[in-house]
C-alpha positions as CSV (number, residue, x, y, z in Angstrom):
1,M,-29.0,-18.8,-8.6
2,H,-25.5,-17.2,-9.2
3,W,-25.3,-13.5,-8.6
4,T,-21.6,-13.2,-9.6
5,I,-18.8,-14.8,-11.4
6,S,-16.3,-16.1,-9.0
7,F,-12.7,-17.8,-10.1
8,D,-10.0,-19.7,-8.5
9,I,-6.7,-17.6,-7.5
10,P,-3.7,-19.8,-7.4
11,E,-2.3,-19.9,-3.8
12,G,1.1,-18.4,-3.2
13,G,3.8,-20.7,-2.6
14,S,5.7,-18.8,0.1
15,K,3.0,-17.4,2.2
16,I,2.9,-14.5,4.6
17,N,3.2,-15.3,8.2
18,Y,3.9,-13.4,11.5
19,K,7.8,-14.0,10.9
20,S,7.4,-12.3,7.8
21,S,8.7,-8.6,6.8
22,V,6.6,-7.2,4.0
23,F,7.3,-4.1,2.2
24,S,4.1,-2.4,0.3
25,I,4.2,0.3,-2.1
26,G,2.4,1.9,-4.9
27,S,-1.5,3.3,-5.1
28,C,-3.8,3.9,-2.6
29,F,-5.0,0.5,-2.8
30,S,-1.4,-0.6,-1.7
31,T,-2.3,1.7,1.5
32,T,-5.5,-0.2,2.1
33,M,-4.2,-3.3,1.9
34,G,-0.8,-2.5,3.8
35,E,-3.2,-1.0,6.7
36,K,-5.3,-4.2,6.9
37,L,-1.7,-6.1,7.5
38,A,-0.5,-3.6,10.1
39,E,-3.9,-3.8,11.8
40,R,-3.6,-7.6,12.3
41,K,0.0,-7.2,13.6
42,F,2.1,-8.1,10.6
43,T,5.5,-6.6,10.4
44,I,5.2,-4.0,7.1
45,L,6.8,-0.9,6.0
46,N,3.9,0.7,4.0
47,N,4.2,3.3,1.4
48,P,6.9,5.3,3.0
49,F,6.8,8.0,0.1
50,G,3.1,8.3,0.1
51,T,0.6,7.1,-2.7
52,L,2.6,6.4,-5.9
53,F,0.6,5.9,-8.8
54,N,2.7,5.1,-12.0
55,P,5.1,2.1,-12.4
56,L,8.3,4.0,-13.2
57,S,8.1,6.4,-10.1
58,I,7.4,3.6,-7.8
59,A,10.5,1.4,-9.0
60,Q,12.7,4.8,-8.8
61,V,12.3,5.5,-5.2
62,M,12.9,2.0,-4.4
63,E,16.1,1.5,-6.7
64,D,17.3,5.2,-5.3
65,S,16.7,3.9,-1.9
66,I,18.6,0.8,-1.8
67,L,21.5,2.4,-3.8
68,E,21.4,5.2,-1.3
69,M,21.4,7.7,-4.1
70,P,21.5,11.4,-3.3
71,V,18.2,13.2,-3.4
72,N,17.3,14.8,-6.9
73,T,17.1,18.3,-6.0
74,D,16.1,19.2,-9.4
75,L,12.6,18.0,-8.6
76,V,11.9,20.0,-5.4
77,L,9.4,22.4,-5.4
78,V,8.0,25.4,-3.2
79,R,4.2,25.6,-2.6
80,D,2.5,27.7,-0.2
81,S,5.6,28.1,1.5
82,L,6.2,24.2,1.8
83,Y,9.0,22.2,0.1
84,L,7.8,19.3,-1.9
85,H,9.4,16.6,-4.3
86,F,7.7,15.7,-7.4
87,G,9.1,12.2,-7.3
88,M,6.8,11.6,-4.3
89,H,3.4,12.2,-2.5
90,S,2.4,15.7,-0.9
91,D,2.5,13.6,2.4
92,I,6.4,14.1,2.1
93,V,6.5,17.8,2.7
94,A,8.8,20.1,5.0
95,Y,9.3,24.1,5.7
96,S,12.9,24.2,4.4
97,Q,14.8,22.2,1.5
98,D,17.3,20.7,4.2
99,S,14.5,19.5,6.1
100,L,12.8,18.1,3.2
101,E,16.3,16.2,2.2
102,R,16.9,15.0,5.9
103,L,13.1,13.6,5.4
104,I,13.7,12.0,2.5
105,Q,16.9,10.6,3.3
106,K,15.5,9.2,6.5
107,K,12.5,7.4,4.3
108,Q,15.0,6.1,2.0
109,R,17.0,4.6,5.0
110,L,13.7,2.8,6.3
111,T,13.2,1.4,2.8
112,K,16.6,0.0,2.1
113,Q,16.5,-1.6,5.4
114,L,13.2,-3.3,4.8
115,L,14.0,-4.1,1.1
116,E,17.0,-5.8,2.1
117,K,15.4,-8.2,4.5
118,A,11.9,-8.4,3.4
119,S,10.4,-11.7,2.7
120,H,7.5,-10.1,0.4
121,I,7.5,-6.9,-1.5
122,L,3.6,-6.0,-2.5
123,I,3.7,-3.5,-5.6
124,T,0.2,-2.0,-7.0
125,F,0.4,-0.5,-10.3
126,G,-2.3,2.5,-10.5
127,T,-2.0,3.8,-13.8
128,A,0.0,3.7,-17.0
129,W,-0.5,7.5,-17.5
130,V,2.5,9.8,-16.5
131,Y,3.5,13.3,-16.6
132,E,7.0,14.6,-17.6
133,Y,8.4,17.7,-16.0
134,G,10.9,19.9,-17.3
135,N,13.9,19.6,-20.4
136,A,14.9,16.4,-19.3
137,G,11.4,15.0,-19.6
138,Q,11.8,13.4,-15.9
139,V,8.5,11.2,-14.9
140,V,7.2,12.6,-12.0
141,A,5.0,11.0,-9.4
142,N,2.7,13.9,-8.4
143,C,2.4,17.3,-9.9
144,H,1.2,19.1,-6.7
145,K,-1.1,21.1,-8.4
146,Q,1.4,22.9,-10.5
147,P,0.5,24.7,-13.9
148,A,-0.1,21.9,-16.6
149,G,1.9,23.7,-18.8
150,L,5.0,22.6,-16.9
151,F,4.3,19.0,-17.9
152,E,3.8,16.7,-20.9
153,K,1.1,13.8,-20.5
154,R,1.7,10.4,-22.1
155,L,1.0,6.8,-22.0
156,L,3.6,4.6,-20.9
157,H,4.8,1.6,-22.9
158,Q,4.8,-1.6,-21.8
159,E,8.8,-1.9,-22.6
160,E,9.1,0.9,-20.6
161,I,7.7,-0.8,-17.2
162,L,9.6,-4.1,-18.1
163,K,12.8,-2.0,-18.4
164,A,12.6,-0.3,-15.3
165,Y,11.6,-3.6,-13.0
166,S,14.4,-5.4,-15.1
167,S,16.7,-2.8,-13.7
168,F,15.6,-2.6,-10.0
169,F,15.2,-6.7,-9.6
170,K,18.7,-6.8,-10.8
171,I,19.9,-4.7,-8.0
172,L,17.4,-6.0,-5.4
173,S,18.8,-9.6,-6.0
174,Q,22.2,-8.3,-5.0
175,F,20.8,-7.3,-1.7
176,N,18.1,-9.5,-1.1
177,K,17.8,-13.2,-3.1
178,K,14.8,-14.4,-0.9
179,A,12.1,-11.6,-1.3
180,K,8.9,-12.7,-3.0
181,V,7.6,-9.8,-5.2
182,L,3.6,-9.9,-5.6
183,I,2.4,-7.4,-8.2
184,T,-1.3,-6.3,-8.5
185,V,-3.1,-3.6,-10.4
186,S,-5.0,-1.4,-8.6
187,P,-9.0,-1.5,-8.7
188,V,-9.3,2.1,-8.3
189,R,-10.7,3.9,-11.5
190,H,-8.7,6.7,-13.0
191,I,-11.7,8.0,-14.7
192,K,-10.2,11.6,-14.9
193,D,-8.1,10.6,-17.5
194,G,-11.4,9.2,-19.3
195,I,-13.4,5.9,-19.1
196,S,-11.6,4.5,-22.4
197,E,-8.1,5.8,-21.4
198,N,-8.4,4.3,-18.0
199,Q,-9.2,0.9,-19.3
200,L,-6.2,1.2,-22.3
201,S,-3.9,2.1,-19.1
202,K,-5.1,-0.8,-16.9
203,S,-4.6,-3.0,-20.0
204,I,-1.1,-1.9,-20.1
205,L,-0.3,-2.4,-16.5
206,R,-2.1,-5.7,-16.5
207,L,0.2,-6.9,-19.6
208,A,3.3,-5.8,-17.9
209,A,2.5,-7.6,-14.8
210,H,2.2,-10.6,-16.6
211,E,5.2,-10.4,-18.5
212,L,7.1,-9.7,-15.3
213,S,5.4,-12.7,-13.5
214,E,6.2,-15.1,-16.6
215,T,9.8,-13.9,-16.7
216,Y,11.1,-13.8,-12.9
217,G,10.3,-16.9,-10.7
218,F,10.0,-14.9,-7.7
219,V,7.3,-12.6,-9.2
220,D,3.7,-13.6,-8.7
221,Y,0.5,-11.8,-9.6
222,F,-2.7,-11.0,-7.4
223,P,-6.0,-10.0,-9.3
224,S,-7.3,-7.2,-7.1
225,Y,-8.3,-5.7,-10.3
226,E,-10.3,-8.6,-11.8
227,I,-11.8,-9.3,-8.5
228,M,-13.5,-5.9,-8.5
229,M,-14.2,-6.0,-12.2
230,D,-15.8,-9.4,-12.3
231,E,-16.8,-10.8,-8.9
232,L,-17.6,-7.4,-7.6
233,R,-19.3,-6.1,-10.8
234,D,-21.8,-3.7,-9.6
235,Y,-21.5,0.5,-8.6
236,R,-22.9,-0.8,-5.2
237,F,-19.4,-1.8,-4.3
238,Y,-17.9,1.7,-5.0
239,K,-17.5,4.8,-2.6
240,E,-19.7,7.8,-3.5
241,D,-17.0,9.1,-5.9
242,M,-17.7,5.8,-7.8
243,I,-14.0,5.6,-7.9
244,H,-12.4,3.8,-4.8
245,P,-13.8,0.5,-4.1
246,S,-16.4,1.0,-1.1
247,A,-15.1,-0.9,2.8
248,Q,-17.1,-3.6,1.9
249,A,-15.3,-4.1,-1.4
250,E,-12.0,-3.6,0.2
251,E,-12.6,-6.4,2.9
252,Y,-13.9,-8.9,0.4
253,I,-10.7,-8.3,-1.6
254,W,-8.8,-8.7,1.7
255,E,-10.3,-11.7,2.3
256,R,-9.3,-13.1,-0.9
257,F,-5.9,-12.2,-0.6
258,K,-5.8,-13.8,3.0
259,Q,-6.9,-16.8,1.5
260,T,-4.3,-17.1,-1.0
261,W,-1.3,-15.5,0.5
262,I,-1.4,-15.5,4.3
263,D,-0.5,-18.6,6.0
264,P,-3.4,-20.2,7.3
265,K,-1.6,-20.9,10.7
266,C,-2.0,-17.1,11.2
267,F,-6.0,-17.2,11.0
268,T,-6.5,-17.6,14.8
269,L,-4.3,-14.9,15.6
270,I,-5.9,-12.7,12.9
271,Q,-9.4,-13.1,14.2
272,E,-8.2,-12.5,17.7
273,F,-6.7,-8.9,16.7
274,E,-9.8,-8.1,14.7
275,A,-11.8,-9.1,17.8
276,I,-9.7,-6.3,19.8
277,K,-10.1,-3.7,17.3
278,R,-14.0,-4.3,17.3
279,D,-13.8,-4.0,21.1
280,L,-11.8,-0.9,20.9
281,N,-14.4,0.6,18.6
282,H,-17.4,-0.3,20.9
283,R,-19.1,2.7,22.2
284,P,-21.2,1.4,25.4
285,F,-25.0,2.7,26.2
286,N,-23.6,3.2,29.8
287,P,-19.6,3.6,30.1
288,D,-19.8,3.5,33.9
289,S,-22.0,0.3,33.9
290,P,-20.5,-2.8,35.9
291,A,-20.8,-4.8,32.5
292,H,-18.8,-2.3,30.7
293,I,-15.9,-2.0,33.5
294,K,-15.7,-5.7,33.1
295,F,-15.5,-5.6,29.6
296,L,-12.9,-3.1,29.4
297,D,-10.8,-5.1,32.4
298,G,-11.2,-8.3,29.8
299,L,-9.8,-5.9,27.0
300,Q,-6.9,-5.1,29.0
301,K,-5.9,-8.4,29.9
302,K,-6.1,-9.6,26.3
303,L,-3.8,-6.4,25.4
304,D,-1.4,-7.1,28.0
305,R,-1.1,-11.0,27.1
306,Y,-0.5,-10.1,23.3
307,S,1.7,-7.1,23.9
308,K,4.5,-9.3,24.9
309,D,5.1,-10.5,21.2
310,F,3.4,-7.7,19.2
311,D,3.2,-3.8,19.3
312,F,0.0,-3.1,20.7
313,S,1.2,0.3,22.0
314,K,-1.6,2.4,19.9
315,E,-4.4,-0.1,21.1
316,I,-3.3,0.4,25.0
317,D,-3.3,4.2,24.5
318,A,-6.8,4.0,23.2
319,L,-7.8,2.1,25.9
320,R,-6.1,4.2,28.5
321,K,-8.3,7.3,26.7
322,Q,-11.6,5.3,27.2
323,V,-10.7,4.5,30.9
324,H,-9.8,8.0,31.6
325,H,-12.8,9.4,29.9
326,R,-14.9,7.0,31.9
327,G,-13.5,8.1,35.1
328,K,-14.2,11.6,34.5
């Protein structure tokens, strides 16, 4: 008896390996997948401008970065004595406008550097609902808890998304002709817009993603949304908020991604790095036991061996804290 419908996902023609440079941007689901790649020691720049939900804002920050555009100060605001930008997530914050501009410029430089050498660009569309700000009607990435009267909410048209990415891809091709672009629609449910409205939004995003993948040979689609809706069609695969996929669901989608878009030659190292993470999270019954001391020594040797080729500085610090705590 089958309890779910599984479907085939076309394998990527240019898979991610440990020589790849990956740029990930978009909704909170892109952050999750980016973190999984980073934890397994792939080279990745993950959502440098914080979580971005709508396709236009995602395209805008990439285009501004690669063209070295000045920061749009018309979209700077002050909230609770902190400076924010309507074009970015609240993670991008400073105590003065000058500091905010410097921070954004730093993020833009990092983004430009990665986009110019990226082998893979992962883009996750979250919602087609957008908010326009000011007399110019500029689409914002985040309203930053400002009064609703400052904004006009509307639904993007598919053509707007296609136009924005046609512009970005044209610019990208001038700097990087080899990048593979992988688009996905976030499985996160934006039900604050309404159930029907969320489905309408996802439909527009899916149509736009399909058109982009059909138009551009370097663009592919990964069905994160479809995996959640069909293979994981049960509320037990959501967190308590009934909006975000659970850790189990995220792991399932990651495995599907790994099987289709990660070079199988990387699988052995991935397993090793996942084991190291589990070992670091292990909490012994007796930290001073000879068995645990031997366990920590073996873990240290693993880290020393792999740190020659991969950045394990955070893991080494975590291990040192465990050893320090045990010595007290």
